C-alpha positions as a printed Julia matrix, in Angstrom:
175×3 Matrix{Float64}:
 -150.2   170.6   -50.35
 -152.19  167.38  -50.77
 -154.78  167.17  -47.98
 -157.62  164.78  -47.16
 -159.74  165.16  -44.03
 -162.83  163.07  -43.11
 -165.3   163.35  -40.23
 -166.31  160.59  -37.82
 -169.19  159.1   -39.79
 -167.8   155.61  -40.26
 -166.34  156.23  -43.74
 -162.77  155.55  -44.77
 -160.49  158.25  -46.15
 -159.13  157.92  -49.6
 -155.59  157.12  -50.62
 -152.79  159.32  -51.87
 -150.84  157.45  -54.56
 -148.09  158.68  -56.88
 -146.5   156.27  -59.39
 -143.76  157.78  -61.51
 -141.23  156.03  -63.8
 -138.74  158.88  -63.17
 -137.85  160.8   -60.0
 -140.32  162.14  -57.44
 -138.97  165.43  -56.03
 -141.06  167.17  -53.34
 -139.89  170.67  -52.39
 -141.71  172.35  -49.51
 -144.74  170.12  -49.92
 -147.02  168.47  -47.41
 -148.9   165.21  -48.04
 -151.47  164.88  -45.22
 -154.25  162.47  -44.4
 -155.87  163.88  -41.21
 -159.03  162.09  -40.37
 -161.47  160.96  -37.64
 -162.0   157.45  -39.03
 -159.87  154.65  -40.47
 -157.57  156.18  -43.03
 -156.32  155.16  -46.43
 -152.68  154.7   -47.4
 -149.99  156.94  -48.9
 -147.9   155.26  -51.63
 -145.05  156.87  -53.56
 -143.13  154.89  -56.18
 -140.44  156.2   -58.51
 -136.81  155.85  -59.62
 -135.88  158.12  -56.7
 -137.79  159.99  -54.04
 -136.52  163.22  -52.52
 -138.13  165.32  -49.78
 -136.7   168.84  -49.4
 -138.37  170.64  -46.49
 -141.44  168.44  -47.04
 -143.71  166.48  -44.75
 -145.79  163.41  -45.08
 -148.26  163.07  -42.22
 -150.76  160.2   -41.68
 -152.98  160.94  -38.67
 -156.16  159.1   -37.66
 -157.69  160.33  -34.44
 -158.92  157.38  -32.28
 -158.84  155.02  -35.27
 -156.26  153.16  -37.32
 -154.01  155.12  -39.65
 -153.08  153.62  -43.02
 -149.57  152.72  -44.03
 -147.03  154.99  -45.64
 -145.07  153.19  -48.4
 -142.17  154.59  -50.37
 -140.39  152.58  -53.01
 -137.55  153.75  -55.24
 -135.3   151.77  -57.54
 -132.39  154.11  -56.77
 -132.55  156.26  -53.61
 -134.82  157.83  -50.99
 -133.6   161.02  -49.32
 -135.02  163.42  -46.8
 -133.22  166.72  -46.63
 -133.75  169.75  -44.46
 -134.55  172.87  -46.42
 -136.15  175.71  -44.36
 -137.59  173.09  -42.05
 -137.0   169.39  -41.31
 -138.39  166.84  -43.77
 -140.42  164.28  -41.87
 -142.55  161.2   -42.45
 -144.9   160.78  -39.49
 -147.54  158.15  -38.96
 -149.82  158.27  -35.96
 -152.02  155.6   -34.37
 -151.15  152.26  -35.87
 -150.03  152.8   -39.44
 -146.62  151.42  -40.58
 -143.87  153.21  -42.48
 -142.28  151.03  -45.19
 -139.31  152.23  -47.22
 -137.63  150.18  -49.95
 -134.72  151.43  -52.07
 -131.08  150.97  -52.92
 -130.06  153.69  -50.43
 -131.58  155.93  -47.8
 -130.2   159.25  -46.64
 -131.63  161.38  -43.8
 -130.18  164.88  -43.32
 -131.68  166.74  -40.35
 -134.94  164.89  -40.92
 -136.82  161.84  -39.64
 -139.17  158.91  -39.71
 -141.55  158.36  -36.84
 -144.57  156.31  -35.79
 -146.49  157.5   -32.74
 -149.35  156.13  -30.67
 -151.77  157.89  -28.34
 -153.47  156.64  -25.18
 -153.89  152.89  -25.52
 -153.26  152.95  -29.27
 -149.99  151.42  -30.4
 -147.86  153.09  -33.04
 -147.09  151.31  -36.26
 -143.8   149.63  -37.19
 -140.98  151.04  -39.32
 -139.36  148.83  -41.96
 -136.41  150.17  -43.9
 -134.92  147.99  -46.62
 -132.03  149.87  -48.31
 -130.0   147.31  -50.22
 -126.67  149.1   -50.32
 -126.52  151.79  -47.57
 -128.24  154.03  -45.02
 -126.78  157.33  -43.89
 -128.32  159.28  -40.96
 -126.82  162.69  -40.05
 -127.38  166.08  -38.41
 -129.89  165.19  -35.69
 -131.92  162.94  -37.96
 -134.02  160.22  -36.37
 -135.92  156.97  -36.84
 -138.2   156.36  -33.91
 -141.43  154.78  -32.59
 -143.1   156.22  -29.51
 -146.19  154.78  -27.8
 -147.04  158.16  -26.25
 -149.3   156.49  -23.7
 -149.99  153.06  -22.24
 -149.51  151.11  -25.54
 -146.46  149.31  -26.85
 -143.93  150.97  -29.12
 -143.68  149.73  -32.71
 -140.82  147.6   -34.07
 -138.0   149.24  -36.06
 -136.46  146.86  -38.59
 -133.53  148.05  -40.7
 -131.96  145.92  -43.47
 -128.9   147.17  -45.35
 -125.28  146.28  -46.17
 -123.75  149.5   -44.86
 -125.09  151.72  -42.05
 -123.62  155.08  -40.94
 -125.0   157.45  -38.32
 -123.34  160.81  -37.63
 -125.23  162.72  -34.89
 -128.46  160.81  -35.59
 -130.61  158.48  -33.46
 -132.77  155.39  -33.61
 -135.07  154.83  -30.73
 -138.2   153.06  -29.46
 -140.06  154.38  -26.43
 -143.03  152.81  -24.63
 -144.99  154.32  -21.81
 -146.57  157.54  -20.71
 -144.34  160.5   -21.14
 -146.56  163.02  -19.38
 -144.91  165.1   -16.73
 -147.25  166.21  -13.93
C-alpha cells in the first residue's frame, strides 16, 4: 500500500507518480492520499494499466483533492479480484483516463463531494472502445448541496452490460 497522510497545518501533500515504459499491474494494492489540506496528484503512465482488486483513493477533508491521471498507450482495465477495483476522488479532484481502450469489470470510477464542496469531473478518452460490465460504474455525486461533476466519455465504440453511468446532485441524507 502506498499511503500519504498530512495534518491540517497549511501544507500540501506530496504526489504519487509512477512512470513505466512497460505495463503497470496492481494486484490487491491501495494507492491512497488521505489528507487534511490541499492534496497532490496521483499519476500513472505505462503501456497498459491493470487494477486487480486494487483501489486508488484521493481524499482531502474540507480542502481540494488533487487529480487522478492514468495514461496508457494500450489499455486500462479495472477487474474485480476479491473485492471491487475502484478509483475514487473526493472533494474536487478530477479523474482523467487516456488509453486505446478501457474495460471495467465489477469495478468503478467515482468523484464525490461533501457538504458544499463539488466533486471533480471525470474525463475518459479511450480511442477505440470502452466496455463496462457486471455492476461496474462511472459516477459523480455531490453528496450535499454542491453540484455534481461532469462526466465526459470519448470513444469510437461503447458497450455497457449491467453497468451504469450517473451524475447525482443534492443531499442524499434520509432523516
